[in-house]
Z-matrix of the N, CA and C atoms (Angstrom, degrees):
N
C 1 1.452
C 2 1.526 1 110.47
N 3 1.296 2 115.31 1 145.99
C 4 1.455 3 121.72 2 177.18
C 5 1.526 4 108.25 3 -79.77
N 6 1.322 5 116.28 4 127.10
C 7 1.469 6 122.85 5 -177.48
C 8 1.527 7 109.31 6 -91.00
N 9 1.334 8 116.23 7 90.14
C 10 1.459 9 121.06 8 -176.02
C 11 1.532 10 112.05 9 -63.42
N 12 1.321 11 117.31 10 -36.13
C 13 1.470 12 119.55 11 -179.62
C 14 1.533 13 110.72 12 -63.86
N 15 1.332 14 116.91 13 -42.54
C 16 1.466 15 120.07 14 178.35
C 17 1.529 16 110.46 15 -64.40
N 18 1.328 17 116.63 16 -39.55
C 19 1.469 18 119.66 17 177.93
C 20 1.525 19 110.06 18 -61.02
N 21 1.336 20 116.86 19 -45.72
C 22 1.465 21 120.62 20 179.15
C 23 1.527 22 111.23 21 -57.00
N 24 1.336 23 116.57 22 -45.52
C 25 1.467 24 120.58 23 -179.33
C 26 1.529 25 110.94 24 -63.17
N 27 1.322 26 116.94 25 -41.54
C 28 1.461 27 120.25 26 -178.16
C 29 1.533 28 111.62 27 -71.12
N 30 1.313 29 117.02 28 -38.55
C 31 1.471 30 119.48 29 177.70
C 32 1.523 31 109.71 30 -64.44
N 33 1.308 32 116.65 31 -40.38
C 34 1.473 33 119.98 32 175.96
C 35 1.530 34 109.33 33 -58.71
N 36 1.325 35 117.27 34 -44.10
C 37 1.452 36 121.88 35 178.08
C 38 1.519 37 112.70 36 -63.23
N 39 1.326 38 116.77 37 -38.43
C 40 1.464 39 120.53 38 177.77
C 41 1.522 40 109.98 39 -64.22
N 42 1.322 41 116.72 40 -43.06
C 43 1.467 42 119.65 41 178.74
C 44 1.529 43 110.87 42 -59.57
N 45 1.310 44 116.29 43 -41.87
C 46 1.472 45 120.69 44 177.42
C 47 1.529 46 109.79 45 -64.97
N 48 1.343 47 116.73 46 -44.45
C 49 1.465 48 121.18 47 -179.60
C 50 1.526 49 111.77 48 -62.42
N 51 1.334 50 116.64 49 -29.75
C 52 1.461 51 120.84 50 177.18
C 53 1.528 52 111.98 51 -76.52
N 54 1.331 53 116.25 52 -8.95
C 55 1.463 54 120.22 53 179.81
C 56 1.511 55 113.84 54 90.88
N 57 1.323 56 116.99 55 14.98
C 58 1.462 57 120.02 56 179.18
C 59 1.527 58 109.44 57 -103.01
N 60 1.300 59 116.05 58 171.11
C 61 1.463 60 122.51 59 -177.91
C 62 1.530 61 108.77 60 -106.25
N 63 1.332 62 118.02 61 106.38
C 64 1.461 63 119.75 62 -178.20
C 65 1.532 64 113.28 63 -67.17
N 66 1.313 65 117.23 64 -8.74
C 67 1.467 66 120.17 65 179.32
C 68 1.526 67 112.63 66 -96.41
N 69 1.330 68 117.06 67 -1.40
C 70 1.465 69 117.71 68 177.73
C 71 1.526 70 108.94 69 -73.08
N 72 1.325 71 115.72 70 158.54
C 73 1.460 72 121.93 71 -171.08
C 74 1.530 73 113.92 72 -50.80
N 75 1.323 74 118.29 73 -48.17
C 76 1.459 75 120.92 74 -176.13
C 77 1.517 76 114.88 75 -70.42
N 78 1.340 77 117.16 76 -18.59
C 79 1.468 78 120.74 77 -176.01
C 80 1.525 79 114.42 78 -109.15
N 81 1.329 80 117.83 79 -9.77
C 82 1.474 81 120.51 80 -173.94
C 83 1.520 82 113.34 81 -51.25
N 84 1.305 83 117.12 82 -42.47
C 85 1.474 84 120.60 83 -176.09
C 86 1.532 85 112.54 84 -100.10
N 87 1.316 86 116.87 85 2.56
C 88 1.471 87 120.58 86 -177.49
C 89 1.525 88 112.68 87 -59.91
N 90 1.331 89 120.50 88 -46.81
C 91 1.476 90 118.15 89 179.24
C 92 1.531 91 112.99 90 -56.24
N 93 1.325 92 117.11 91 -40.41
C 94 1.462 93 120.77 92 179.41
C 95 1.534 94 110.78 93 -68.22
N 96 1.336 95 116.35 94 -41.84
C 97 1.475 96 119.90 95 178.86
C 98 1.524 97 110.81 96 -63.42
N 99 1.324 98 117.03 97 -42.58
C 100 1.470 99 120.86 98 179.96
C 101 1.530 100 109.79 99 -64.24
N 102 1.333 101 117.18 100 -40.97
C 103 1.468 102 120.52 101 179.36
C 104 1.529 103 111.04 102 -61.71
N 105 1.336 104 116.59 103 -42.29
C 106 1.471 105 119.90 104 177.78
C 107 1.528 106 110.73 105 -65.41
N 108 1.345 107 116.39 106 -40.95
C 109 1.459 108 120.19 107 178.98
C 110 1.532 109 110.14 108 -63.08
N 111 1.334 110 117.05 109 -46.02
C 112 1.464 111 120.21 110 -179.56
C 113 1.525 112 111.15 111 -61.87
N 114 1.319 113 116.90 112 -38.25
C 115 1.462 114 119.81 113 177.88
C 116 1.529 115 110.26 114 -59.10
N 117 1.322 116 116.46 115 -38.53
C 118 1.459 117 121.34 116 -179.97
C 119 1.529 118 112.42 117 -76.24
N 120 1.345 119 117.51 118 -51.28
C 121 1.468 120 119.66 119 -172.01
C 122 1.525 121 113.03 120 -77.02
N 123 1.341 122 117.89 121 -15.54
C 124 1.462 123 120.69 122 177.87
C 125 1.532 124 111.82 123 -112.61
N 126 1.320 125 117.06 124 24.03
C 127 1.465 126 121.58 125 -178.95
C 128 1.528 127 112.10 126 -55.72
N 129 1.319 128 117.55 127 -35.35
C 130 1.462 129 121.63 128 -176.41
C 131 1.512 130 114.53 129 -65.06
N 132 1.341 131 117.32 130 -20.26
C 133 1.465 132 121.25 131 178.56
C 134 1.527 133 110.85 132 -60.43
N 135 1.326 134 116.09 133 -27.36
C 136 1.461 135 120.74 134 -175.44
C 137 1.526 136 113.66 135 -76.47
N 138 1.337 137 117.07 136 -9.37
C 139 1.460 138 120.13 137 -173.86
C 140 1.521 139 111.39 138 -125.22
N 141 1.313 140 116.06 139 142.97
C 142 1.465 141 121.01 140 172.50
C 143 1.526 142 108.58 141 -79.79
N 144 1.309 143 116.71 142 166.13
C 145 1.463 144 120.10 143 175.58
C 146 1.525 145 110.91 144 -58.22
N 147 1.314 146 116.14 145 -39.97
C 148 1.468 147 120.70 146 178.32
C 149 1.529 148 111.00 147 -60.72
N 150 1.327 149 117.07 148 -43.83
C 151 1.472 150 120.11 149 -179.66
C 152 1.530 151 111.16 150 -65.91
N 153 1.321 152 117.46 151 -37.02
C 154 1.470 153 120.33 152 176.96
C 155 1.526 154 109.74 153 -65.85
N 156 1.329 155 117.21 154 -41.58
C 157 1.474 156 120.78 155 177.55
C 158 1.522 157 110.61 156 -60.06
N 159 1.324 158 117.05 157 -39.55
C 160 1.466 159 120.18 158 177.93
C 161 1.527 160 111.40 159 -68.07
N 162 1.343 161 116.93 160 -40.12
C 163 1.472 162 120.76 161 -179.44
C 164 1.517 163 111.88 162 -62.17
N 165 1.347 164 116.52 163 -40.82
C 166 1.456 165 120.70 164 -171.55
C 167 1.523 166 112.01 165 -117.39
N 168 1.321 167 116.99 166 28.18
C 169 1.454 168 121.22 167 -173.99
C 170 1.512 169 115.55 168 -97.85
N 171 1.318 170 118.59 169 22.93
C 172 1.464 171 120.40 170 178.48
C 173 1.526 172 109.00 171 -67.98
N 174 1.314 173 116.28 172 122.74
C 175 1.464 174 121.07 173 -179.06
C 176 1.525 175 110.78 174 -123.22
N 177 1.326 176 114.20 175 165.21
C 178 1.456 177 122.68 176 179.92
C 179 1.522 178 107.66 177 -133.69
N 180 1.318 179 115.24 178 158.01
C 181 1.458 180 119.22 179 178.52
C 182 1.520 181 109.52 180 -60.76
N 183 1.319 182 116.21 181 132.78
C 184 1.470 183 121.54 182 -179.07
C 185 1.517 184 109.71 183 -81.70
N 186 1.318 185 116.50 184 145.10
C 187 1.471 186 118.91 185 172.61
C 188 1.532 187 109.34 186 -62.30
N 189 1.304 188 116.60 187 150.31
C 190 1.456 189 120.64 188 178.62
C 191 1.527 190 109.46 189 -60.53
N 192 1.310 191 117.26 190 139.16
C 193 1.467 192 124.68 191 178.73
C 194 1.524 193 112.75 192 63.75
N 195 1.328 194 117.56 193 30.17
C 196 1.472 195 120.77 194 179.31
C 197 1.526 196 109.85 195 -64.06
N 198 1.318 197 115.31 196 131.74
C 199 1.463 198 121.17 197 177.51
C 200 1.515 199 110.10 198 -89.78
N 201 1.324 200 116.28 199 -168.96
C 202 1.465 201 120.14 200 -178.76
C 203 1.522 202 111.90 201 -58.94
N 204 1.312 203 115.77 202 142.38
C 205 1.455 204 123.27 203 173.45
C 206 1.524 205 105.97 204 -104.10
N 207 1.329 206 116.50 205 124.64
C 208 1.462 207 121.48 206 -177.45
C 209 1.519 208 108.79 207 -123.34
N 210 1.327 209 116.15 208 128.61
C 211 1.457 210 121.55 209 173.18
C 212 1.519 211 106.38 210 -120.80
N 213 1.323 212 115.68 211 121.89
C 214 1.467 213 121.40 212 -175.03
C 215 1.533 214 111.45 213 -108.67
N 216 1.330 215 112.56 214 158.02
C 217 1.467 216 121.51 215 169.43
C 218 1.521 217 114.12 216 57.82
N 219 1.316 218 116.36 217 41.76
C 220 1.463 219 120.79 218 172.26
C 221 1.529 220 106.40 219 -77.10
N 222 1.311 221 117.13 220 119.06
C 223 1.457 222 121.20 221 -176.91
C 224 1.517 223 110.55 222 -88.46
N 225 1.328 224 116.03 223 127.68
C 226 1.464 225 122.27 224 175.31
C 227 1.525 226 108.13 225 -139.53
N 228 1.305 227 115.19 226 169.19
C 229 1.458 228 121.59 227 168.89
C 230 1.510 229 106.80 228 -140.42
N 231 1.308 230 115.80 229 159.91
C 232 1.453 231 120.49 230 -179.72
C 233 1.520 232 108.10 231 -151.70
N 234 1.314 233 116.26 232 -175.00
C 235 1.451 234 122.28 233 177.84
C 236 1.520 235 109.02 234 -128.11
N 237 1.329 236 115.24 235 129.32
C 238 1.456 237 121.19 236 -179.56
C 239 1.532 238 109.51 237 -68.10
N 240 1.306 239 116.30 238 135.58
C 241 1.459 240 120.13 239 -177.74
C 242 1.525 241 113.19 240 -73.45
N 243 1.316 242 117.96 241 -14.33
C 244 1.468 243 120.24 242 -178.99
C 245 1.517 244 113.26 243 -81.08
N 246 1.345 245 117.55 244 -36.89
C 247 1.457 246 120.99 245 -177.31
C 248 1.530 247 112.91 246 -124.76
N 249 1.335 248 117.16 247 -1.15
C 250 1.465 249 123.18 248 -168.80
C 251 1.531 250 108.09 249 51.26
N 252 1.320 251 115.03 250 40.08
C 253 1.462 252 122.64 251 179.47
C 254 1.526 253 109.06 252 -98.46
N 255 1.303 254 115.35 253 148.91
C 256 1.455 255 121.50 254 -177.47
C 257 1.525 256 111.53 255 -67.18
N 258 1.327 257 115.35 256 132.06
C 259 1.466 258 122.93 257 167.69
C 260 1.531 259 103.76 258 -105.13
N 261 1.319 260 116.95 259 116.04
C 262 1.456 261 120.38 260 -168.71
C 263 1.519 262 111.39 261 -131.59
N 264 1.324 263 114.74 262 178.58
C 265 1.452 264 120.93 263 -179.12
C 266 1.527 265 109.34 264 49.49
N 267 1.336 266 114.70 265 40.05
C 268 1.466 267 120.32 266 -177.54
C 269 1.525 268 109.74 267 -92.06
N 270 1.313 269 114.31 268 132.70
C 271 1.450 270 122.00 269 178.47
C 272 1.522 271 107.90 270 -121.55
N 273 1.321 272 115.83 271 126.37
C 274 1.462 273 121.70 272 -176.89
C 275 1.531 274 108.84 273 -113.14
N 276 1.328 275 115.94 274 127.59
C 277 1.468 276 122.25 275 170.78
C 278 1.525 277 106.73 276 -108.20
N 279 1.322 278 115.99 277 129.99
C 280 1.464 279 121.51 278 -177.94
C 281 1.531 280 108.24 279 -128.17
N 282 1.326 281 115.96 280 139.43
C 283 1.464 282 120.45 281 175.32
C 284 1.523 283 109.21 282 -142.51
N 285 1.321 284 114.72 283 150.52
C 286 1.464 285 119.77 284 173.93
C 287 1.519 286 108.56 285 -150.64
N 288 1.316 287 114.81 286 158.88
C 289 1.460 288 120.94 287 176.45
C 290 1.524 289 106.92 288 -107.44
N 291 1.338 290 117.01 289 115.16
C 292 1.462 291 119.95 290 -177.84
C 293 1.522 292 112.41 291 -63.15
N 294 1.311 293 114.38 292 145.24
C 295 1.468 294 122.01 293 174.14
C 296 1.524 295 108.09 294 -122.66
N 297 1.319 296 115.91 295 66.24
C 298 1.462 297 120.62 296 178.13
C 299 1.519 298 113.88 297 94.35
N 300 1.323 299 118.09 298 -20.60
C 301 1.463 300 121.53 299 -178.59
C 302 1.528 301 109.18 300 -134.26
N 303 1.327 302 116.98 301 147.53
C 304 1.459 303 122.09 302 171.97
C 305 1.523 304 107.95 303 -120.17
N 306 1.316 305 115.18 304 150.55
C 307 1.455 306 120.98 305 179.95
C 308 1.524 307 107.89 306 -101.68
N 309 1.326 308 117.21 307 146.87
C 310 1.460 309 120.59 308 178.03
C 311 1.525 310 110.73 309 -56.78
N 312 1.320 311 117.25 310 136.82
C 313 1.462 312 121.18 311 -175.57
C 314 1.527 313 112.12 312 -60.45
N 315 1.326 314 117.36 313 -38.44
C 316 1.469 315 119.19 314 179.24
C 317 1.523 316 110.80 315 -65.87
N 318 1.316 317 117.21 316 -26.25
C 319 1.468 318 120.35 317 178.80
C 320 1.528 319 110.61 318 -67.46
N 321 1.327 320 117.26 319 -33.01
C 322 1.459 321 120.31 320 178.11
C 323 1.526 322 109.45 321 -63.55
N 324 1.337 323 116.66 322 -45.70
C 325 1.472 324 120.14 323 177.63
C 326 1.521 325 111.06 324 -63.68
N 327 1.323 326 117.85 325 -37.91
C 328 1.472 327 120.72 326 179.17
C 329 1.533 328 111.20 327 -67.03
N 330 1.319 329 117.11 328 -37.42
C 331 1.471 330 120.95 329 176.61
C 332 1.523 331 109.43 330 -61.76
N 333 1.333 332 116.63 331 -46.69
C 334 1.470 333 120.32 332 179.67
C 335 1.527 334 110.57 333 -60.50
N 336 1.314 335 116.96 334 -45.08
C 337 1.461 336 121.72 335 -178.47
C 338 1.527 337 111.19 336 -62.82
N 339 1.323 338 117.51 337 -46.74
C 340 1.468 339 120.24 338 -177.02
C 341 1.524 340 111.14 339 -68.08
N 342 1.316 341 117.90 340 -39.35
C 343 1.468 342 120.54 341 178.45
C 344 1.526 343 110.83 342 -65.43
N 345 1.337 344 117.34 343 -30.85
C 346 1.463 345 121.15 344 179.29
C 347 1.523 346 111.90 345 -75.41
N 348 1.315 347 118.14 346 -18.84
C 349 1.471 348 121.47 347 -177.18
C 350 1.533 349 111.00 348 -84.08
N 351 1.321 350 113.69 349 52.44
C 352 1.462 351 122.65 350 178.23
C 353 1.518 352 107.17 351 -145.01
N 354 1.318 353 117.04 352 161.72
C 355 1.456 354 119.05 353 166.81
C 356 1.520 355 104.68 354 -67.56
N 357 1.325 356 117.49 355 124.33
C 358 1.454 357 120.44 356 -167.32
C 359 1.518 358 112.47 357 -136.27
N 360 1.301 359 114.02 358 166.23
C 361 1.452 360 125.25 359 159.25
C 362 1.526 361 104.06 360 -112.57
N 363 1.306 362 118.66 361 144.40
C 364 1.461 363 119.71 362 -178.82
C 365 1.520 364 110.63 363 -59.87
N 366 1.335 365 116.51 364 -37.66
C 367 1.468 366 120.12 365 179.19
C 368 1.525 367 111.03 366 -62.72
N 369 1.336 368 117.36 367 -42.33
C 370 1.464 369 120.64 368 179.19
C 371 1.520 370 111.08 369 -69.31
N 372 1.329 371 116.85 370 -36.01
C 373 1.462 372 119.67 371 178.47
C 374 1.529 373 109.88 372 -57.69
N 375 1.330 374 117.19 373 -45.79
C 376 1.465 375 119.70 374 177.62
C 377 1.519 376 112.13 375 -60.98
N 378 1.333 377 116.30 376 -41.94
C 379 1.472 378 120.45 377 179.39
C 380 1.524 379 110.86 378 -66.46
N 381 1.338 380 117.41 379 -39.86
C 382 1.473 381 120.64 380 178.61
C 383 1.527 382 110.85 381 -63.54
N 384 1.332 383 116.38 382 -46.23
C 385 1.469 384 119.86 383 179.43
C 386 1.528 385 109.83 384 -59.76
N 387 1.323 386 117.02 385 -44.54
C 388 1.467 387 120.58 386 179.84
C 389 1.529 388 110.95 387 -61.80
N 390 1.327 389 116.88 388 -46.06
C 391 1.470 390 120.79 389 -179.53
C 392 1.526 391 111.23 390 -61.37
N 393 1.319 392 116.81 391 -44.72
C 394 1.466 393 120.85 392 -179.73
C 395 1.525 394 110.25 393 -63.81
N 396 1.334 395 117.02 394 -45.37
C 397 1.467 396 120.04 395 -178.35
C 398 1.525 397 111.48 396 -66.76
N 399 1.337 398 117.15 397 -37.67
C 400 1.471 399 119.23 398 177.69
C 401 1.525 400 110.24 399 -58.32
N 402 1.339 401 116.34 400 -42.87
C 403 1.469 402 119.19 401 179.62
C 404 1.525 403 111.31 402 -72.27
N 405 1.333 404 116.91 403 -46.43
C 406 1.470 405 120.18 404 -175.54
C 407 1.524 406 112.15 405 -64.29
N 408 1.337 407 117.49 406 -40.99
C 409 1.466 408 121.29 407 -177.62
C 410 1.527 409 112.59 408 -94.46
N 411 1.321 410 116.41 409 -3.34
C 412 1.462 411 122.75 410 179.15
C 413 1.533 412 111.82 411 54.94
N 414 1.334 413 114.33 412 53.33
C 415 1.461 414 120.32 413 176.67
C 416 1.521 415 109.34 414 -145.88
N 417 1.334 416 117.60 415 142.53
C 418 1.466 417 119.89 416 176.52
C 419 1.530 418 112.50 417 -86.05
N 420 1.335 419 116.41 418 -6.16
C 421 1.459 420 121.59 419 -171.84
C 422 1.530 421 110.51 420 -98.60
N 423 1.337 422 115.37 421 90.23
C 424 1.463 423 121.44 422 -174.91
C 425 1.525 424 108.83 423 -136.70
N 426 1.330 425 115.44 424 143.01
C 427 1.458 426 121.43 425 173.68
C 428 1.516 427 110.29 426 -133.82
N 429 1.329 428 116.18 427 143.60
C 430 1.465 429 121.98 428 179.05
C 431 1.526 430 107.99 429 -138.03
N 432 1.323 431 116.51 430 127.26
C 433 1.459 432 122.11 431 174.31
C 434 1.523 433 107.46 432 -123.97
N 435 1.329 434 115.67 433 128.92
C 436 1.466 435 120.95 434 -178.84
C 437 1.520 436 108.92 435 -124.98
N 438 1.324 437 116.34 436 134.03
C 439 1.464 438 122.63 437 171.47
C 440 1.525 439 106.61 438 -119.84
N 441 1.324 440 117.00 439 131.29
C 442 1.456 441 119.16 440 -177.95
C 443 1.511 442 113.30 441 -154.78
N 444 1.316 443 114.33 442 165.49
C 445 1.453 444 123.21 443 178.06
C 446 1.519 445 107.92 444 -113.32
N 447 1.329 446 115.86 445 139.15
C 448 1.457 447 121.31 446 -175.17
C 449 1.520 448 109.69 447 -117.05
N 450 1.323 449 116.75 448 121.48
C 451 1.469 450 119.20 449 -178.20
C 452 1.525 451 111.96 450 -67.39
N 453 1.334 452 117.85 451 -18.02
C 454 1.463 453 119.24 452 174.84
C 455 1.530 454 110.69 453 -68.23
N 456 1.340 455 117.27 454 -15.57
C 457 1.471 456 121.47 455 175.17
C 458 1.522 457 111.81 456 -106.04
N 459 1.330 458 117.59 457 -29.07
C 460 1.463 459 119.84 458 -174.30
C 461 1.519 460 113.20 459 -91.73
N 462 1.331 461 118.11 460 -31.84
C 463 1.471 462 121.14 461 -174.39
C 464 1.519 463 113.67 462 -106.96
N 465 1.302 464 117.95 463 -10.99
C 466 1.466 465 121.67 464 -179.89
C 467 1.528 466 108.47 465 -145.59
N 468 1.301 467 116.73 466 178.68
C 469 1.461 468 120.12 467 177.39
C 470 1.518 469 112.00 468 59.07
N 471 1.314 470 117.37 469 -118.12
C 472 1.458 471 122.99 470 -176.78
C 473 1.526 472 112.36 471 -69.24
N 474 1.311 473 117.39 472 -24.93
C 475 1.481 474 124.38 473 179.97
C 476 1.531 475 112.11 474 52.97
N 477 1.313 476 115.02 475 49.69
C 478 1.450 477 120.66 476 178.71
C 479 1.530 478 107.83 477 -99.00
N 480 1.331 479 115.57 478 95.73
C 481 1.465 480 121.53 479 -172.29
C 482 1.524 481 113.94 480 -66.02
N 483 1.327 482 118.47 481 -21.82
C 484 1.462 483 119.65 482 -176.25
C 485 1.529 484 113.40 483 -95.40
N 486 1.326 485 118.19 484 -2.80
C 487 1.468 486 120.63 485 -176.92
C 488 1.526 487 110.86 486 -67.96
N 489 1.338 488 115.68 487 130.81
C 490 1.470 489 122.47 488 174.60
C 491 1.524 490 107.21 489 -124.54
N 492 1.300 491 115.79 490 143.22
C 493 1.456 492 121.59 491 178.68
C 494 1.526 493 108.32 492 -109.39
N 495 1.324 494 116.52 493 131.62
C 496 1.462 495 121.80 494 177.56
C 497 1.523 496 107.51 495 -119.48
N 498 1.333 497 115.74 496 127.17
C 499 1.466 498 120.66 497 176.98
C 500 1.526 499 109.06 498 -124.56
N 501 1.318 500 114.89 499 151.69
C 502 1.455 501 121.25 500 -179.21
C 503 1.521 502 109.67 501 -131.63
N 504 1.320 503 115.34 502 136.75
C 505 1.462 504 121.99 503 173.53
C 506 1.518 505 106.85 504 -127.29
N 507 1.327 506 116.37 505 116.46
C 508 1.458 507 120.83 506 -179.09
C 509 1.524 508 109.24 507 -120.81
N 510 1.327 509 115.80 508 127.64
C 511 1.465 510 122.12 509 -179.44
C 512 1.531 511 109.28 510 -125.58
N 513 1.317 512 115.34 511 151.65
C 514 1.471 513 120.58 512 177.70
C 515 1.511 514 111.58 513 59.82
N 516 1.327 515 116.84 514 -131.82
C 517 1.463 516 121.82 515 -177.30
C 518 1.530 517 112.78 516 -61.65
N 519 1.331 518 117.43 517 -24.20
C 520 1.466 519 120.21 518 179.49
C 521 1.531 520 111.92 519 -68.52
N 522 1.329 521 117.38 520 -22.58
C 523 1.468 522 120.06 521 178.31
C 524 1.521 523 111.86 522 -68.93
N 525 1.323 524 116.57 523 -32.01
C 526 1.459 525 120.96 524 -171.24
C 527 1.516 526 114.18 525 -105.77
N 528 1.305 527 117.74 526 -23.93
C 529 1.463 528 121.33 527 -170.33
C 530 1.528 529 110.33 528 -99.67
N 531 1.327 530 115.97 529 106.00
C 532 1.456 531 121.46 530 -178.22
C 533 1.525 532 111.53 531 -61.39
N 534 1.338 533 117.57 532 -33.71
C 535 1.468 534 120.84 533 179.12
C 536 1.526 535 111.46 534 -65.17
N 537 1.329 536 116.61 535 -38.81
C 538 1.462 537 119.37 536 176.32
C 539 1.526 538 110.40 537 -66.62
N 540 1.318 539 117.18 538 -41.56
C 541 1.467 540 121.02 539 178.12
C 542 1.532 541 109.88 540 -60.93
N 543 1.314 542 116.70 541 -44.56
C 544 1.471 543 121.64 542 179.97
C 545 1.517 544 111.05 543 -63.89
N 546 1.336 545 117.00 544 -42.26
C 547 1.456 546 121.75 545 177.75
C 548 1.527 547 111.13 546 -55.19
N 549 1.309 548 115.87 547 -40.09
C 550 1.456 549 121.93 548 -177.85
C 551 1.523 550 112.39 549 -78.60
N 552 1.318 551 116.76 550 -33.85
C 553 1.467 552 121.46 551 -173.57
C 554 1.520 553 114.13 552 -87.66
N 555 1.322 554 118.31 553 -11.90
C 556 1.468 555 121.11 554 -178.09
C 557 1.522 556 110.01 555 -58.77
N 558 1.323 557 114.87 556 135.31
C 559 1.460 558 120.72 557 175.02
C 560 1.515 559 114.95 558 80.55
N 561 1.321 560 119.12 559 1.09
C 562 1.469 561 120.90 560 179.46
C 563 1.510 562 108.19 561 -71.41
N 564 1.345 563 116.32 562 128.57
C 565 1.452 564 120.48 563 177.94
C 566 1.497 565 110.04 564 -126.18
């Protein structure tokens, strides 16, 4: 469970450490607001990949000879575990090859969203989404491509506002089949 009271105390301490007055009008409720925000944006920390697969693993019988299922441009955001900096403008493309069952399309977006609600690395986020989908859809053939912007690069350090990071996770047939990889990677910016 997320300890909101501890978060409030630490945020108050951070405000003091920054040299500000946590009791001034604009900051009085900030520790509580931050604690509520963290509870929401880090909800995924409370669940394992297996538990997320169980939550969003509702499947249906696949049509005979079903080809790859591709869902593009799923928007998520996350926080980098190195700086607790926002990873934003993230677009996730997910594909899988059904093996007798298909998963509800909204469940794919929910899996991506919940996996992103953790302190993450973009590379791990792709691997987590792939692992969850492999279990939920009961198929080893999954691909995930993510393009995102990292505020640890755009707002601090190098301050390169146009830098985008693209990561790919290919499992099963996606590891070997260039056409499947291309199908998933088309349009990634």
